[in-house]
C-alpha positions as CSV (number, residue, x, y, z in Angstrom):
1,S,0.0,0.0,0.0
2,G,1.1,3.6,-0.6
3,Y,-0.4,7.0,-0.8
4,A,-1.9,9.1,-3.6
5,L,-2.3,12.8,-3.9
6,V,-6.0,13.5,-4.2
7,S,-8.2,16.7,-4.6
8,N,-11.6,17.4,-3.2
9,A,-14.4,19.4,-4.9
10,S,-12.9,22.6,-3.7
11,G,-9.4,21.8,-5.1
12,V,-7.8,21.2,-1.7
13,L,-5.0,18.6,-2.0
14,S,-4.4,15.9,0.5
15,W,-2.7,12.4,0.7
16,A,-5.0,9.4,0.8
17,A,-4.0,5.8,1.6
18,M,-4.3,3.5,-1.3
19,S,-5.7,0.0,-1.0
20,S,-3.7,-2.9,-2.3
21,G,-4.4,-4.5,-5.7
22,G,-5.8,-2.9,-8.7
23,V,-2.8,-3.4,-11.0
24,T,-2.0,-6.8,-12.4
25,S,0.7,-8.3,-14.6
26,D,0.8,-11.8,-16.2
27,A,3.4,-14.2,-17.7
28,Q,3.0,-12.6,-21.1
29,Q,4.1,-9.2,-19.8
30,N,0.7,-7.6,-20.0
31,T,0.1,-4.9,-17.3
32,L,-3.5,-4.0,-16.5
33,G,-5.2,-1.5,-14.2
34,G,-8.9,-0.6,-14.0
35,T,-12.2,-2.4,-14.2
36,A,-12.4,-4.7,-17.2
37,A,-9.0,-3.4,-18.6
38,G,-7.7,-6.0,-21.0
39,E,-10.5,-8.3,-20.1
40,D,-10.4,-10.4,-23.3
41,L,-6.7,-10.9,-23.5
42,N,-5.8,-14.5,-24.4
43,G,-2.6,-16.4,-24.1
44,T,-1.1,-15.0,-27.4
45,A,-1.5,-11.3,-26.4
46,D,1.8,-10.0,-25.0
47,Q,3.5,-6.8,-23.8
48,N,0.3,-4.7,-23.6
49,T,-0.3,-2.0,-21.0
50,F,-3.9,-0.9,-20.3
51,F,-4.9,1.6,-17.6
52,G,-8.4,2.9,-17.1
53,Q,-11.9,1.4,-17.0
54,N,-12.5,-0.8,-20.1
55,S,-9.1,0.2,-21.5
56,G,-8.1,-2.4,-24.2
57,R,-11.1,-4.4,-23.2
58,N,-11.7,-6.2,-26.5
59,T,-8.1,-6.8,-27.3
60,T,-7.6,-10.6,-27.8
61,S,-4.3,-11.2,-29.4
62,G,-2.9,-7.7,-29.9
63,T,0.8,-7.1,-29.0
64,R,2.7,-4.1,-27.7
65,N,-0.2,-1.8,-27.3
66,S,-0.4,1.0,-24.7
67,A,-3.6,2.7,-23.7
68,F,-4.2,5.1,-20.9
69,G,-7.7,6.5,-20.0
70,A,-11.2,5.1,-19.6
71,Y,-12.4,3.3,-22.7
72,S,-9.1,4.0,-24.5
73,L,-8.4,1.5,-27.3
74,D,-11.5,-0.5,-26.3
75,T,-12.4,-1.3,-29.9
76,N,-9.0,-2.9,-30.6
77,T,-9.0,-6.7,-31.1
78,T,-5.7,-7.7,-32.7
79,G,-3.8,-4.4,-33.3
80,L,-0.1,-4.2,-32.9
81,R,2.1,-1.3,-31.5
82,N,-0.7,1.2,-30.9
83,A,-0.3,4.0,-28.3
84,V,-3.3,6.1,-27.2
85,F,-3.8,8.5,-24.3
86,G,-7.0,10.0,-23.1
87,N,-10.6,9.1,-22.5
88,S,-12.3,7.2,-25.3
89,T,-9.3,7.4,-27.7
90,H,-9.2,4.9,-30.5
91,I,-7.2,3.9,-33.5
92,T,-9.2,4.1,-36.8
């Protein structure tokens, strides 16, 4: 466990204790953080990094993708070497 800098509705900053968990890694070097991030990865998907709710959710066998933000790269299935940053960002 550690601490994160958080802000309240008035913009006042404070430190908050973080709970354990939330970020996972697997034998294929995929790193995931967020609800349903990388949910459909199979054993052939490797070296992906997905952070944010539903980030990379539909990726099955994609490799070396990086997505940061809720719903980022969530339409990807087999794409390779994509990098996206921001809420709902996709490769077209």
